[in-house]
C-alpha positions in Angstrom: 40.8 173.4 46.9 43.4 173.0 44.3 42.7 173.7 40.5 39.2 173.7 41.4 39.2 170.2 42.8 39.1 168.9 46.4 42.6 168.3 47.6 42.0 164.5 48.7 43.8 161.4 48.2 42.2 157.8 47.2 43.8 154.8 47.4 43.5 151.9 44.7 45.2 149.0 46.5 45.6 145.2 46.9 48.3 144.8 49.7 46.0 144.4 52.6 44.7 146.8 55.4 48.2 147.8 57.0 49.6 150.0 53.8 46.1 151.9 54.0 45.8 152.4 57.7 47.6 156.0 58.0 44.3 158.1 57.8 44.9 161.7 59.2 41.5 162.9 60.5 39.6 162.2 57.3 42.3 164.4 55.3 43.2 161.4 53.3 40.4 159.3 52.0 40.8 155.9 50.8 39.0 154.1 47.9 40.1 150.3 47.5 39.3 148.2 44.5 36.5 145.7 44.9 38.8 142.9 44.1 40.6 143.5 47.4 37.9 142.0 49.3 37.9 141.8 53.0 40.5 144.4 53.5 38.5 147.2 51.4 35.3 146.2 53.9 37.3 146.8 56.8 38.6 150.2 55.5 35.0 151.5 54.9 34.2 151.0 58.5 37.0 153.5 59.3 35.5 156.0 57.0 36.9 155.0 53.5 34.6 154.2 50.7 34.8 151.6 48.0 35.0 152.2 44.5 33.8 150.0 41.6 36.7 150.6 39.2 40.2 152.6 39.3 38.8 155.0 37.2 35.9 155.8 39.5 38.4 156.0 42.4 40.3 158.6 40.4 37.8 161.2 39.1 38.2 164.5 40.8 41.5 163.6 42.4 44.6 165.9 42.9 46.6 162.9 43.8 46.0 159.2 43.5 47.9 156.5 44.9 48.1 153.0 44.0 49.9 150.2 45.5 49.7 146.6 43.8 51.6 143.3 43.9 53.2 143.4 40.6 54.1 144.9 37.2 51.2 143.3 35.4 48.7 144.6 38.2 50.2 148.2 38.0 49.8 148.3 34.3 46.2 146.8 34.5 45.1 149.2 37.1 46.7 152.3 35.8 46.8 151.9 31.8 44.2 149.3 31.5 40.5 149.9 30.4 38.6 151.8 33.3 42.0 152.3 35.0 43.4 155.2 36.9 44.7 157.0 34.0 41.1 157.4 32.5 39.8 159.1 35.4 42.9 161.2 36.2 42.6 164.8 35.1 45.4 167.0 33.3 47.6 168.2 35.9 46.8 165.7 38.7 49.4 163.1 40.1 49.6 159.6 40.2 51.8 157.9 42.7 52.3 154.0 41.9 53.9 152.8 45.5 54.1 149.0 44.0 57.4 147.4 43.7 57.6 146.6 40.1 60.0 146.5 37.4 61.5 149.9 36.7 60.8 149.6 32.8 57.2 149.4 33.9 57.2 152.5 36.0 58.8 154.2 32.8 56.0 152.9 30.8 53.5 154.2 32.9 55.3 157.6 33.3 55.0 158.0 29.6 51.5 157.4 29.3 50.7 159.7 32.0 52.8 162.6 30.4 50.8 162.1 27.2 47.6 162.8 28.9 49.2 165.9 30.9 49.3 163.9 34.1 52.3 163.8 36.5 53.8 160.2 37.8 55.9 159.2 40.3 57.3 155.6 41.2 57.5 155.4 45.2 58.0 151.8 46.4 58.3 151.2 50.1 60.5 149.1 52.5 59.7 148.4 56.2 57.1 145.7 56.0 53.5 145.6 57.5 55.0 147.0 61.0 56.3 149.9 59.1 52.9 150.4 57.4 51.1 150.3 60.6 53.6 153.0 62.3 53.9 155.2 59.3 57.6 154.7 59.4 58.2 153.1 56.0 61.1 154.1 54.0 59.8 155.5 50.4 62.3 155.5 47.7 60.8 157.9 44.8 61.5 158.6 41.0 60.1 161.5 39.1 60.2 165.2 38.8 61.7 167.3 41.7 58.9 169.5 41.4 56.1 166.9 41.7 58.1 165.1 44.4 58.1 168.6 46.5 54.5 168.8 46.1 53.8 165.2 47.2 56.4 164.9 49.9 54.2 166.2 52.9 51.6 163.4 51.7 54.2 160.8 51.7 55.7 161.8 54.9 52.2 160.9 56.5 53.3 157.1 55.6 57.0 157.3 55.7 59.8 158.0 58.2 62.3 158.3 55.3 61.3 159.7 52.0 64.0 160.4 49.3 63.9 161.2 45.8 66.4 159.3 44.1 66.3 160.0 40.3 63.9 160.4 37.5 60.9 158.0 36.9 62.1 154.4 37.4 64.7 155.2 39.9 62.2 154.7 42.8 62.1 150.9 41.7 65.8 150.6 40.8 66.4 151.7 44.4 63.8 149.2 45.8 66.0 146.5 43.5 69.0 147.5 45.3 67.2 147.4 48.7 65.9 144.0 47.8 69.4 142.5 46.9 70.8 143.8 50.3 67.8 142.8 52.5 67.6 139.2 50.9 71.3 138.5 51.1 71.0 139.5 54.9 68.1 137.4 55.6 69.5 134.2 53.6 73.0 134.7 55.4 71.2 135.2 58.8 69.1 131.8 58.2 72.2 129.9 57.2 74.1 131.2 60.4 71.3 130.5 62.7 70.6 126.9 61.2 74.3 126.2 61.6 74.3 127.2 65.2 71.0 125.2 66.1 72.5 122.0 64.1 75.8 122.3 66.2 73.7 122.4 69.4 74.3 126.2 70.4 71.1 128.3 71.2 70.3 130.5 68.2 68.7 133.0 70.5 72.1 133.3 72.4 74.0 133.7 69.5 72.0 136.5 68.2 72.4 138.3 71.7 76.1 137.8 71.3 76.4 139.1 67.8 73.9 141.6 67.3 76.2 144.6 68.9 79.0 143.4 66.5 79.5 144.1 62.8 77.0 141.3 62.0 74.3 143.6 63.5 71.8 145.3 61.4 68.3 146.3 60.8 67.4 143.2 59.2 68.7 141.1 61.9 66.8 142.9 64.5 63.6 142.6 62.4 64.1 138.7 61.6 65.5 138.0 65.2 65.1 134.1 66.6 62.2 133.9 69.1 62.1 131.4 71.9 61.0 128.7 69.2 64.3 129.3 67.4 64.6 130.3 63.6 61.1 130.4 61.9 60.8 130.3 57.9 57.5 131.3 57.6 56.5 133.0 54.5 56.7 136.7 54.0 57.8 138.7 50.8 57.1 136.2 47.7 60.1 134.3 46.4 58.9 135.2 42.9 59.4 139.0 43.7 63.1 138.3 44.9 65.6 139.3 42.3 67.4 136.4 40.9 70.4 136.2 38.4 71.5 133.7 36.0 74.9 132.7 37.7 72.6 132.3 41.1 70.3 130.0 39.3 73.1 128.0 37.7 74.7 127.9 41.2 71.7 126.3 42.7 70.6 124.1 40.0 71.4 120.9 41.5 69.0 121.5 44.6 65.9 119.7 44.3 63.7 122.2 45.9 64.9 124.9 44.0 62.7 128.1 43.3 62.6 129.8 40.0 62.3 133.5 40.7 61.7 136.2 38.3 64.8 137.7 36.8 63.8 141.3 37.6 65.4 143.9 35.0 67.9 141.7 34.0 70.6 143.2 36.5 70.4 141.5 39.8 72.3 138.1 41.0 70.5 137.4 44.3 67.7 134.9 44.7 66.1 132.1 47.2 67.0 128.6 46.2 65.2 126.5 48.9 61.2 126.4 49.0 61.9 125.6 52.8 63.0 129.0 53.4 60.9 132.0 52.3 61.9 135.0 54.1 59.9 138.1 54.3 61.4 141.2 52.9 
């Protein structure tokens, strides 16, 4: 018990089962939002219980975790009517693990502070495999004292959990992560298509260069298989940062994707809808 409330964690989430799969002997309880559909029902078979609203999922919690697709979803789920903040008690903590605009994290943080609720923005990297294995990289923004209190919980899900600054710093760090990962994936895609079109086996090229300076965690995660380079969808293009110079450079391509300009500070994007790498 903490402050007279059961020390338990409920999830208001919408990212599929993988990101909510790290149960720990019943110590972590998961409550999903009904609009998540199938994944919520699947979690319920593993001991979670479904809630009818974010507010209901939050009442009596010491800590509540949200993980949602974008800024608008986080704002609606946390600050909207019947939202998480309506159910949060003073002194409790809301941890938003969504990858969203840093300015939205700061807006949510201000609203939480006005009610006496602590807030961390804690986006993740590592994809579905990292979520299932509990080895995600978790980049956190918020107060040191709140981070210290929540770090053991985050360690259940992450292999590398780091406080990078005040509220919003977690998602600024995630933007930096996306720039690096996106650039690596795009370069890897172009390089392997080059080798394939030149008649050289992309898998052999990969094995030849993976031990050199070109080798990286991104390359290992996106390695070609026996079928050669694959360009199935992963992280949505709209969530990849793109700046004005990149858009101008790609304006002549007929299949150009218009991605959101994240925080107005980044200059990486994907221009070809035929290639939608996962991040």
